[in-house]
C-alpha positions as CSV (number, residue, x, y, z in Angstrom):
1,M,-7.8,4.0,-17.4
2,K,-9.4,2.9,-14.1
3,I,-9.7,5.5,-11.4
4,S,-9.3,4.7,-7.7
5,N,-10.5,7.2,-5.0
6,D,-8.2,6.8,-2.0
7,A,-7.8,8.3,1.5
8,Q,-4.5,8.8,3.4
9,A,-3.8,9.7,7.0
10,V,-1.1,11.7,8.6
11,I,-1.5,10.3,12.1
12,V,-0.3,12.7,14.9
13,R,-0.2,12.3,18.6
14,R,0.6,15.1,21.0
15,D,3.4,14.4,23.5
16,G,3.7,17.3,25.8
17,D,4.9,20.2,23.7
18,S,5.9,17.9,20.8
19,F,4.0,16.0,18.1
20,L,4.7,12.4,17.2
21,F,3.9,11.0,13.7
22,L,3.1,7.4,12.9
23,I,4.9,6.1,9.8
24,L,4.5,2.4,8.8
25,K,7.5,0.3,7.9
26,R,6.6,-2.4,5.4
27,F,8.6,-5.1,3.6
28,D,7.9,-5.1,-0.2
29,K,8.1,-8.7,-1.4
30,D,8.5,-7.8,-5.0
31,K,11.3,-5.3,-4.5
32,K,12.7,-7.3,-1.5
33,E,13.3,-4.2,0.6
34,D,11.7,-2.1,3.4
35,H,9.8,1.0,2.6
36,Y,8.0,3.6,4.8
37,R,4.5,5.0,4.2
38,L,1.5,6.6,5.7
39,V,-1.8,4.7,6.2
40,K,-3.7,4.8,2.9
41,G,-6.5,2.8,1.3
42,G,-9.4,2.8,-1.1
43,I,-12.7,4.6,-0.5
44,K,-15.6,2.1,-0.9
45,R,-18.7,2.9,-2.8
46,N,-21.1,5.2,-0.8
47,E,-18.3,5.8,1.8
48,S,-17.0,9.3,2.5
49,A,-13.3,9.9,2.4
50,E,-13.4,10.8,6.2
51,R,-15.1,7.5,7.0
52,A,-12.7,5.6,4.8
53,I,-9.7,7.0,6.6
54,K,-11.1,6.0,10.0
55,R,-11.7,2.5,8.7
56,E,-8.2,2.2,7.1
57,V,-6.5,3.5,10.3
58,S,-8.3,1.0,12.4
59,E,-7.6,-1.9,10.0
60,E,-3.9,-1.1,9.5
61,T,-2.9,0.0,13.0
62,G,-5.5,-1.1,15.5
63,I,-6.2,2.5,16.5
64,Y,-9.9,3.1,16.8
65,N,-10.1,6.3,18.8
66,I,-9.1,9.0,16.3
67,E,-10.3,12.5,15.4
68,T,-10.0,13.8,11.8
69,I,-8.7,17.3,12.3
70,E,-8.8,18.6,8.8
71,P,-8.2,17.8,5.1
72,L,-4.5,18.4,4.3
73,C,-4.3,18.1,0.5
74,H,-5.3,16.1,-2.6
75,Y,-2.9,14.5,-5.0
76,T,-3.0,12.2,-8.0
77,Y,-0.6,9.5,-9.2
78,I,-0.7,6.7,-11.7
79,G,0.3,3.2,-10.7
80,G,0.1,0.7,-13.5
81,D,-3.1,1.3,-15.3
82,V,-4.8,2.9,-12.3
83,C,-5.1,6.7,-11.7
84,H,-5.3,7.2,-7.9
85,E,-7.1,10.3,-6.6
86,V,-6.0,10.7,-3.0
87,D,-7.5,12.9,-0.2
88,V,-5.1,13.3,2.7
89,F,-6.3,14.1,6.2
90,I,-4.5,15.1,9.4
91,V,-5.7,12.6,12.1
92,L,-5.2,13.0,15.8
93,S,-4.8,9.9,18.0
94,D,-4.5,9.7,21.8
95,V,-3.0,6.2,21.7
96,G,0.4,5.8,23.3
97,D,2.8,3.1,22.3
98,K,0.2,0.3,21.9
99,I,-0.2,0.1,18.1
100,C,-0.8,-3.2,16.3
101,V,0.1,-3.0,12.7
102,N,-1.8,-5.4,10.4
103,S,0.2,-6.4,7.3
104,E,-1.6,-9.6,6.4
105,E,-2.8,-8.2,3.1
106,E,0.2,-6.0,2.4
107,G,3.4,-8.0,2.9
108,D,5.4,-9.0,5.9
109,L,6.8,-6.8,8.7
110,R,10.4,-7.5,9.7
């Protein structure tokens, strides 16, 4: 079985005394339905998990100014014939409402 090392971000922004979380809404072409998810992607060879999550956040949301606060957890799941080993990080963003989600490689937004 192939193993994929992945990084995932729980993106948080402080709004006064509250915290706002960014969750992506995607359209799954195969299932023909919307689903919600966090930013996640593969860790490239010779790339740290922290560097990978910064790259994935910028690629998928257009947010470049983030701070990785701390590792949150690690989980494993199997999708098809791939075992995904996922490191999850809490990521702080100071970006307001100006987020540009890029779904060119992952399906269409509606």
